[in-house]
Residue, then its C-alpha position, 0 to 999 in steps of 0.5 A: x318527928x315531922x316528915x318533910x313536905x314536898x312544896x312547890x318550887x319557883x322556877x324563875x326569878x319573877x314569881x317569888x311574890x306570887x308563890x308567897x301569896x299562893x302558899x299563904x292563901x292555901x294555908x289560911x284556907x286549909x288547902x293542900x299546897x299542890x300547885x306548880x310554876x305553871x299555875x302562876x298565871x292563875x294566881x296572878x289572875x286571881x289576885x287581880x280579880x280579888x283586888x278588883x272585887x274588893x276582896x283584899x283587906x283595905x286600910x281606908x278606914x284605919x289609922x294605918x299611915x296617919x300621923x298622930x300629934 
């Protein structure tokens, strides 16, 4: 039997996407999910930093979004 896990909870209606991305990032990296609403500023900055530094996967060289005849 599995125990319930006390995951962080979103405290507003603005950070749902940030919460999803933060949880996904922690799961992929094998990190414990221990953050709170007050940490969302960090995750927002981290996302901007990662995108700016090309750390996010890009679809430039893929077939995604191209039509095929």
